[in-house]
N, C-alpha and C positions, 0 to 999 in steps of 0.2 A: 536482547537489543533489537526485537520486534513485537514489542508492546502493540504497537498500535493496528497490525495485523489480527495478532489476538484479541483487539477489543472489537475490532469488526466482526469477528468469528463468531463472539461470545454474544453480540446484538443480534446478530441476524438468526444464530439458531436461537436463542431466547427467544425473541418475538413471532418464531415459528414453533413455539412449545416444546423443545428440546430442552433439558436441562444441560449442561456443558460445565468440565470440570476439568484443571489444568495441574498435570503433575511432570515431572521427570521423565516416567517411566510408563512405558505402557498398559493397559489395564484390563485384564482378559473378561469384565463383565461389562465393557464397552466396546463401542465402534470409536477404534483410536484415528485421533486425522494429528499429522505433522505437518511442520512447512520448511519447505524448502530453504538449505543453507547447511546439507550434511557435512560433518568433517570425515575423518577416517574414521574415529571414534564412533560418531554415533550411527554413521551407516551399517557399520559392523554391529552395534548394538540392536539395532532395527533388523538386521538382515536374521541373527542370531535367534531373536524374538518369534518372528512370522515363522523360518525353522521349527522351530521348536514346538509353537502352538499350531501353525496351519492356520493363523488369521491372516488378513491383509490390512493397509492401514489406503488411509487416501489422503493426500499433499496437497498441501496450498502451496502454487507457484506463487513466486515475489520479484524475480529479477525477468527481464525482457530479454528470453530466450526464444531465436529463430532458427525453422530451418529452411532455405531458399533454396532449391536444385540439391545441391550435394553438397552446399555451404551451410557450415551455422556461425550464428550471427548471435551475440551478445550486446545490449543494450544498442542494438542497431549497426554495430560495426563487427566486420568478420572475428573470429577468433583469433586470440593472439593479437589484437590489436594493445598498440603502448597508450597508456593514459595515467594519469592521476587521480583516478578514482578508485577502480578495481585494478591490480596487478595480475598482470598474464596469466604466473602462475596461479593465482588464487582463483583465475578465471576458468582454469582446467581444471584447477581441484578440484571446486565445486561440481562442474560438469560430471566428471569423471564420477565423484562419490554419488552425485542425482542416479548418473545411469544405470551404477550397480544396486541401485535399489529400484529401480522400476518391476520386477518381477515379483514385488512384493505391495506392489500398490493395486490397490481395487480403484481407485478414481483418482483425478486428477480436477482440483478445484480451483478455480479464478476468482477472485475476488471484487466484484463488480467487473468492468469490459476491459478490465489490464491485469498482466501482460498479455497482449492478443496470443501470444504462443503458436506462429504462422506457422504450417507443417507436424502441429503437433499429433498428426494421425500417424507422422511416419516416424517421430520421439519417441512416442509413446504407444506402439503399436500394441492394439486390442483393448488398450485403458480408452472411456469416454473423459470427455473435461466437460467441466458441469459448472455454471456459474452459479457461484453466492450474490444472491441481488441486495441493493443498497438499503442498509437500515434504517428504519426512522430513527431521525434525531429530533430532543426537544426543545421547543422553542426557549429563549432563558431572558430573563428581562434585565437589561441592564442599568436600570436607571440608580444613579448615585453613582455610578464605577469612574472614577477618576484615573486611567492607566498611565503609570510615571513612565513609561516609553511610548515614544511612536508607531515603532516598527521593531520586530524581531525576525529570528532566524536562526535554525538551528539544524545543524546537519553538519557532515564531513567538509573540510573545505578542500576547493580545487581553488585551480587557478585562475579560473574563471570567474568563481564565488568570492574569491577574493577579491578581484578587482573589483566588481560588482560592488561588495559592501563597503569597499573604503570609499566609493562615488557615494554610494547612498549615506553613508557617515558624515559627509561634507553638509548636509543638506538634511538631514532626519536625526532626530534621538534614538540610537539604536542599542538592542538587546542583542546580543549572539554568544551563543556557546558552538565549540563544535565537539565537546561532549554528550557520552550519551549519559543520557535522562530518563528514568522509569517515568512511568506514563503519571504518576500525579506530577513530579517534577518537570516534565514537560506542559502538564495545565498551567501550571503557577507562572513558567516563564511566558507561555502565551497570554494569559490574562495580564501581566504584566504592561502588556504593550494594545494598541489599538487595534494593528492590525497585523497579520501574520506574513511573513513573504515566504515564496518558492523562488527559489535560485536554479537554475538545472546545472547539472555538472560541467556542462561544456555548451557552446556556443551553438551546435546541432544535434543537441539532442532533443528529440521527440516530444518527450510525454511530460506530462505533470504527474506532480508527487498525489497519487489518489489519498494516501492513508495522511500527507499531513492536511490535507486540506479538508477532510473530515473532522483531521483531530480538532483544526482551528475553530470550524462550526461546533463542534461539544461544548467548547470553551465561550462561545458567541462574539466568534470574532471572523470576519471574512478574509479572505488570502488574496494576497496580490502576487502576480507570477509575474518575473523580469524576464525578458527574452525569450518567451514561449509562442509557440502557434498551435498547439494541441488541440485537436478537435473529438477528443474521444467524450464520455458522457458525461465527468467532473469536471468539463472543461464549460460549462453550462454554468456551474456556480461557482466560479473562480474569475478575477479580475486578472486577465492579462493583456501586458506591456509590451510592446516587441518594436515600436516605431521612434523615431528620436523626439526626445521631448516627454518623456515618461514619467522624466521627476516629474513635472508640472501635476500632472494627472495622477499619480501614487500621493501629493500631496492633496489633493483634492480628495480624493477617498480617504485617508487621515484624518483631516476637519470634519469629515462629515461620516465617521466610524461606524455607527450605530445603525444609520441608513444602509450602507454596505453591507453588516451584517444582517441585517433582516431581508435584504433583499436577495444575497445569494443564499441563506437558507431558504427563502421561497421557490427560488430557483432550484434549490436541491429536492424540496417535496414533488415539486412537479417531474424532476429529473425520475428520480426513485420510482412513482410510481407509475411513469411511462415505460421504464426500463421492467418491472415486477412485470408488467401484462406483458412484454414480449418475452422473458427470461423468467419462468413460474422457478421456485423455491424447489430444489428436487427433491421432496419427496419419495416419488420412485423410484430415486435410487437409494435411500436410508432405509426402507421396508426391504427391498431386495437383498440389500446387504446386512438385514441385520436378519434374515432369515439366511442366507450363509453362513452367517457367525453363530446360526440361532439364540437370535438375543429376544429379547419381546420387550420390542418399543414403546 
């Protein structure tokens, strides 16, 4: 259910010369990387493997988890906040299972510049948090494409998303699903519309969905975000609409969608190169980790 993060990881590793495979179990002859979203079963599997082999893994963090003072925040709110996106019990379970695995981590990876992981030094003592820079994306030829829908949204429904989608459906031809789709299915859905929508989970949600925007660009589509004012790096290649009258601006983007895609891709490439100059790919960490694990990279 996190195929976009896997795609990002595969692209950036392969573009820097590292072969990558994916499996359901750790591999003794490889450096093992896992994605945060541990259950009791998967955390136990990881712990048992590391204790048996003496190996350590790197973890890709996906959730906005911050430690401010002595308070833990998830998705910008204090822990145990009641909301219709992630139940408080699920929040606590995910954090508990994550922390159980911390002694078995070699490093913490962040894809691009999100999540910020404020207070990561206290949350993950002794671990380094390293950035995997944005991957290069190919430019696509949109000639002769005639999408059947004007806009598309995929993602779990919340009250705010449902309200926003209802307003959009009154003026635009909308394709929408709240079901999980594999990558190819998600790509086909994105390609069926002129523009991909990003709608935050609730009105005060501060961040864009980095993976949604990159997935759209990979399909030759720009992303328009409704009701956000994010200032992270990915904001440079996403069209954010948060003021009254955003419907008219969305109409202009939909009517000129090939230009919107090319403009967002150009800005993405400029951002990618600037980000890479400041956040080098962590070859040093991988080489050191390989020595510790006695692997030949």
